[in-house]
C-alpha positions in Angstrom: -71.2 11.5 -23.7 -68.5 10.0 -21.6 -65.7 12.2 -20.1 -63.4 11.1 -22.9 -66.0 12.2 -25.6 -67.5 15.6 -25.9 -69.7 17.6 -28.2 -68.2 21.1 -28.7 -70.0 24.1 -30.1 -67.5 25.7 -32.5 -68.9 28.9 -34.1 -72.4 27.3 -34.1 -71.3 23.9 -35.5 -71.4 20.8 -33.4 -68.0 18.9 -33.4 -67.6 15.6 -31.6 -64.1 15.3 -30.0 -62.5 12.6 -27.9 -59.5 11.9 -25.8 -58.2 15.5 -25.8 -55.4 14.5 -23.5 -54.0 11.9 -26.0 -50.3 12.6 -26.7 -49.9 13.0 -30.5 -46.2 14.0 -30.4 -44.4 11.7 -27.9 -41.1 13.4 -27.8 -42.6 16.7 -26.7 -45.7 15.4 -25.0 -47.9 17.6 -27.2 -51.6 16.5 -26.8 -54.5 16.6 -29.1 -56.0 19.6 -27.2 -52.7 21.5 -27.7 -52.8 20.7 -31.5 -56.3 22.2 -31.6 -55.2 25.2 -29.6 -52.4 25.9 -32.1 -54.7 25.6 -35.1 -57.2 28.0 -33.5 -54.5 30.5 -32.8 -53.3 30.5 -36.5 -56.8 30.0 -38.0 -56.8 33.4 -39.6 -53.7 32.3 -41.5 -54.3 28.7 -42.4 -58.0 29.0 -43.4 -57.3 31.3 -46.4 -54.7 28.8 -47.5 -57.2 25.9 -47.3 -60.1 27.9 -48.8 -61.7 26.1 -51.8 -58.9 23.6 -51.9 -59.6 19.9 -51.4 -57.6 18.6 -48.4 -55.6 15.4 -48.4 -54.9 14.4 -44.8 -52.0 12.4 -43.3 -53.4 11.0 -40.1 -51.7 9.6 -37.0 -54.7 8.6 -34.9 -52.5 7.3 -32.1 -49.7 9.9 -32.5 -46.5 10.2 -34.5 -45.0 7.2 -32.6 -47.4 4.9 -34.3 -48.6 4.2 -37.9 -49.8 6.9 -40.2 -52.1 6.7 -43.3 -53.1 9.0 -46.2 -56.7 9.9 -46.7 -58.2 11.7 -49.7 -61.8 10.8 -49.5 -64.2 12.1 -46.9 -64.3 9.5 -44.2 -67.5 7.8 -43.1 -69.0 9.5 -40.1 -67.8 13.0 -41.1 -70.2 15.7 -39.9 -73.0 16.6 -42.3 -71.9 20.3 -42.3 -68.4 19.4 -43.7 -68.2 20.6 -47.3 -67.4 17.9 -49.8 -67.3 17.6 -53.6 -67.1 14.7 -56.0 -64.2 15.0 -58.4 -62.3 12.7 -60.7 -58.7 12.0 -59.7 -56.4 13.9 -61.9 -54.4 12.3 -64.7 -51.1 11.0 -63.4 -52.5 10.2 -59.9 -52.3 6.7 -58.5 -56.0 6.6 -58.6 -56.4 8.3 -62.0 -59.9 8.5 -63.2 -61.5 7.3 -59.9 -64.4 9.4 -58.5 -63.4 10.8 -55.1 -65.5 12.6 -52.6 -63.0 15.2 -51.4 -63.5 17.3 -48.2 -62.9 21.0 -47.7 -61.9 22.6 -44.5 -63.6 26.0 -44.5 -63.9 27.1 -40.9 -62.8 26.7 -37.3 -65.1 23.7 -36.8 -63.3 21.9 -39.7 -59.9 22.5 -38.2 -61.1 21.0 -34.9 -62.7 18.1 -36.7 -59.4 17.4 -38.6 -57.3 17.6 -35.4 -59.6 15.2 -33.6 -59.1 12.7 -36.5 -55.3 12.9 -35.9 -54.9 14.6 -39.3 -51.7 16.4 -38.4 -50.6 17.2 -42.0 -53.0 19.0 -44.3 -52.0 18.9 -48.0 -53.6 20.9 -50.8 -53.2 21.4 -54.6 -52.3 24.6 -56.3 -55.8 25.0 -57.8 -59.2 25.7 -56.2 -62.7 24.3 -56.8 -65.6 26.7 -57.4 -69.0 26.6 -55.6 -70.5 24.4 -58.3 -67.6 22.0 -58.5 -65.6 23.5 -61.3 -61.8 23.0 -61.1 -60.2 26.4 -61.6 -56.8 27.2 -63.1 -53.9 27.4 -60.6 -53.8 30.6 -58.6 -50.3 30.0 -57.3 -47.0 28.5 -58.4 -45.0 26.5 -55.9 -41.3 25.7 -56.0 -40.1 23.1 -53.5 -36.5 23.5 -52.4 -35.3 20.0 -51.3 -31.7 19.9 -50.1 -29.5 16.8 -50.7 -27.2 16.1 -47.8 -25.0 17.5 -46.6 -26.8 20.6 -48.0 -29.5 22.0 -45.6 -31.4 25.2 -44.9 -28.4 27.5 -45.5 -28.1 26.3 -49.1 -31.9 26.6 -49.5 -31.6 30.2 -48.4 -29.2 31.0 -51.2 -31.3 29.2 -53.7 -34.5 30.8 -52.5 -33.2 34.3 -53.4 -32.1 33.1 -56.8 -35.5 31.6 -57.5 -37.4 34.7 -56.2 -35.2 37.1 -58.3 -35.8 34.9 -61.4 -39.6 34.9 -60.9 -39.7 38.6 -60.3 -38.2 39.2 -63.8 -41.4 37.6 -65.2 -43.6 39.9 -63.1 -44.4 37.5 -60.2 -44.0 40.1 -57.4 -45.6 38.5 -54.4 -43.5 35.5 -53.4 -43.7 34.1 -49.9 -41.0 31.7 -48.5 -42.1 28.9 -46.2 -39.7 26.7 -44.1 -41.2 23.3 -44.6 -40.8 22.0 -41.1 -39.1 19.0 -42.7 -35.8 19.5 -44.6 -36.1 22.4 -46.9 -38.4 25.3 -48.1 -41.2 26.1 -50.5 -41.7 29.4 -52.4 -45.3 30.4 -53.2 -45.9 32.9 -56.0 -49.3 34.4 -56.8 -50.7 33.7 -60.2 -53.5 35.5 -62.0 -55.3 32.2 -62.7 -55.2 32.6 -66.5 -52.8 29.8 -67.4 -53.6 26.1 -67.4 -52.1 23.8 -64.8 -49.9 22.2 -67.4 -48.7 25.6 -68.6 -47.8 26.5 -65.1 -46.0 23.2 -64.6 -44.0 23.8 -67.8 -43.0 27.3 -66.7 -41.8 26.0 -63.3 -39.8 23.3 -65.1 -38.2 25.8 -67.5 -37.2 28.1 -64.6 -35.7 25.1 -62.6 -33.7 23.9 -65.5 -32.5 27.4 -66.3 -31.3 28.0 -62.8 -29.7 24.6 -62.6 -27.7 25.4 -65.8 -26.7 28.8 -64.4 -25.7 27.5 -60.9 -24.6 23.8 -61.4 -22.7 23.6 -58.2 -25.7 24.6 -56.1 -28.9 23.8 -58.0 -30.3 20.6 -59.6 -33.5 20.2 -61.5 -33.7 16.4 -61.7 -34.6 13.9 -59.0 -31.8 11.4 -59.5 -30.1 10.8 -56.1 -26.7 10.4 -57.5 -26.6 14.1 -58.7 -28.2 15.7 -55.7 -25.6 15.4 -53.0 -24.8 18.9 -51.6 -27.2 20.6 -53.9 -30.7 21.9 -53.7 -33.3 20.2 -55.9 -35.9 22.6 -57.4 -38.9 20.3 -57.4 -41.1 21.9 -60.1 -43.3 18.8 -60.3 -45.4 20.0 -57.3 -47.4 22.0 -59.9 -48.8 18.9 -61.5 -52.6 18.6 -61.3 -52.3 15.4 -59.3 -49.8 16.7 -56.7 -50.4 18.4 -53.4 -48.1 20.3 -51.1 -48.1 20.8 -47.4 -50.4 23.7 -46.6 -48.7 26.7 -45.0 -49.3 26.7 -41.2 -49.9 23.0 -41.2 -48.1 20.9 -38.6 -45.7 18.2 -39.7 -45.9 14.6 -38.4 -42.5 14.4 -36.8 -41.3 13.1 -33.5 -41.5 16.7 -32.2 -44.0 19.1 -33.7 -42.8 21.5 -36.4 -44.7 23.7 -38.8 -44.7 24.6 -42.5 -44.0 28.2 -41.4 -44.5 31.2 -43.7 -41.5 33.6 -43.3 -40.6 37.2 -44.2 -37.8 37.8 -46.6 -35.8 39.6 -44.1 -35.5 36.3 -42.1 -34.3 34.3 -45.1 -30.6 34.4 -44.4 -27.9 32.0 -43.1 -28.8 30.5 -39.8 -32.5 30.1 -40.6 -34.2 27.3 -38.7 -37.4 25.4 -38.7 -40.1 26.5 -36.2 -42.5 24.8 -33.8 -46.2 25.5 -33.3 -45.7 27.7 -30.2 -43.2 29.9 -32.1 -45.4 30.2 -35.1 -48.5 31.1 -33.2 -46.7 33.7 -31.2 -45.1 35.2 -34.3 -48.5 35.3 -36.0 -50.1 37.1 -33.1 -47.3 39.6 -32.9 -46.4 40.2 -36.5 -49.2 38.9 -38.7 -49.2 36.8 -41.8 -46.6 37.0 -44.5 -49.3 36.0 -47.0 -51.7 38.8 -45.9 
């Protein structure tokens, strides 16, 4: 191995890493080694979110100042110990019907491997895959709150409470807000796993349209840009079997590093801001995981 290439032992797995001093976030100077350090610090939070979910990666091999690309399949050269599963692409996907070999990130070694690949964003579906390859019913519902300028996080805060109150009326008690690290928020609600993916999608759509009708100056349920100005789109479509959402605790591929950061409800008030990896790791170590 050259000084730029190393073989690390991570919990008994051998992980090849390279160029740990490479800057992946130019504006902040954040290096690949610092990305790995962040992921290890929040591993007890992000690994349960990734567990049994195939991971679509958005990769910036040369940092966020250069080109990115999406990757669903397991790349050539992936370590033998990396779990993978052949599945058909879901109906409605761009590659509908194609057989994909999808990777799973189950452990610390998988996190280090992904970071070494420049996979800064980790995206996952709302369903899991069993040990023998069976696709299970969704175990969570997600509502994406996407503000249309000039609306921002303050408007998302108001809408987040409206959505959570509405979901609680149907018995969905554990709802976790996540500031996306981009523009808006997501809300995750636990499901018992007894409804099909299309039933969950229809339910999310019904809730979105109901709230848009009740709060027409604040909420919209359709994606047409001409009706979204100053309002918050409730993007119910993230529950489609072909869709993935940024995984809680994942980094975002911005000029400066931000995180899809789980929050406590007592924080969800005007003035809420997005968080960076140092803040999220410190909060996790001090206060724990809102999903726990």
